[in-house]
C-alpha positions as CSV (number, residue, x, y, z in Angstrom):
1,M,0.0,0.0,0.0
2,K,1.3,3.4,-0.9
3,Q,2.2,5.7,1.9
4,Y,2.0,9.5,1.7
5,S,3.9,12.0,3.8
6,V,1.7,14.4,5.8
7,I,2.7,18.0,6.3
8,F,1.0,21.0,8.0
9,T,1.2,24.4,6.4
10,P,2.3,27.2,8.7
11,E,-1.4,28.5,8.7
12,A,-2.7,25.1,9.8
13,K,-0.1,25.0,12.6
14,D,-1.1,28.5,13.7
15,Q,-4.8,27.4,13.7
16,L,-3.9,24.5,15.9
17,V,-2.2,26.8,18.4
18,S,-5.1,29.2,18.4
19,L,-7.5,26.3,18.9
20,Y,-5.4,25.0,21.8
21,H,-5.5,28.4,23.5
22,F,-9.2,28.7,23.0
23,I,-10.0,25.3,24.5
24,S,-7.4,25.8,27.2
25,I,-9.3,28.9,28.4
26,A,-12.8,27.4,27.9
27,A,-11.9,24.1,29.5
28,S,-8.4,23.3,30.6
29,P,-4.9,22.9,29.2
30,E,-5.2,19.1,29.5
31,V,-8.4,19.0,27.5
32,A,-6.9,21.4,24.9
33,E,-3.8,19.2,24.5
34,R,-5.8,16.0,24.2
35,Y,-8.1,17.5,21.6
36,T,-5.4,19.2,19.4
37,N,-3.2,16.1,19.6
38,S,-6.2,14.0,18.5
39,I,-6.6,16.3,15.5
40,V,-3.0,15.9,14.6
41,T,-3.2,12.1,14.9
42,Y,-6.3,12.1,12.7
43,C,-4.5,14.3,10.1
44,E,-1.5,12.0,10.1
45,S,-3.8,9.0,9.5
46,L,-4.3,10.5,6.0
47,H,-0.9,9.0,5.1
48,S,-2.5,5.6,4.2
49,F,-5.9,6.7,2.8
50,P,-5.6,10.4,1.7
51,L,-8.6,10.5,-0.7
52,R,-11.2,10.4,2.1
53,G,-13.5,13.3,2.8
54,T,-15.2,15.5,0.2
55,C,-13.6,16.9,-2.9
56,R,-14.3,20.7,-2.9
57,D,-13.1,21.8,-6.4
58,D,-15.9,24.4,-6.2
59,V,-13.8,26.2,-3.5
60,H,-10.4,25.5,-5.0
61,V,-9.2,22.8,-7.4
62,G,-7.7,19.9,-5.6
63,L,-9.1,20.9,-2.2
64,R,-10.6,18.1,0.0
65,I,-12.3,18.5,3.4
66,T,-13.1,16.1,6.2
67,N,-14.6,16.6,9.6
68,Y,-13.2,15.7,13.0
69,K,-15.8,14.9,15.6
70,K,-18.4,17.1,14.0
71,R,-16.7,20.2,15.4
72,A,-13.7,20.8,13.2
73,V,-13.2,20.9,9.4
74,I,-9.8,19.8,8.1
75,A,-8.9,21.2,4.7
76,F,-6.2,19.4,2.8
77,A,-4.8,18.7,-0.7
78,V,-3.2,15.6,-2.0
79,N,-0.5,15.3,-4.7
80,D,1.6,12.3,-5.8
81,N,3.3,11.6,-2.5
82,Q,2.1,14.2,0.0
83,V,-0.9,15.3,1.9
84,S,-0.8,19.0,2.8
85,I,-3.0,20.0,5.7
86,I,-4.1,23.5,4.6
87,G,-6.3,24.5,7.5
88,I,-8.2,23.5,10.6
89,Y,-11.5,25.3,11.2
90,Y,-13.3,24.9,14.5
91,G,-16.9,25.4,15.5
92,G,-18.6,26.6,12.4
93,Q,-15.9,28.9,11.1
94,D,-16.4,30.0,7.4
95,Y,-13.7,27.8,6.0
96,E,-14.9,28.3,2.4
97,S,-14.4,32.1,2.3
98,A,-11.1,31.7,4.3
99,L,-9.7,29.1,1.9
100,Q,-10.7,31.0,-1.2
101,F,-8.8,34.0,0.1
102,E,-5.8,32.0,1.6
103,I,-5.1,29.7,-1.4
104,D,-5.5,32.4,-4.0
105,D,-2.9,34.6,-2.3
């Protein structure tokens, strides 16, 4: 079975840090760490089956999205050997508008 490398864009890393801080204040640092680590683990699982989720060529060609526990949207793209995590949007954030702006820049 083909394996893909999984990378996080700087924007996705920043979003994880922001999400950690948000949850840390709303709940606790332990809960925040557990939740954000679970998102990272889920993203890394794309290495073996990267074409899951929904293709969103209507937002940007090659964009795929998947959900994590019905609270986060993970946006990513797949090329020959790599999965790029483009963004992690939590709690109903407007990822479509954000991604159209971010990817086009």
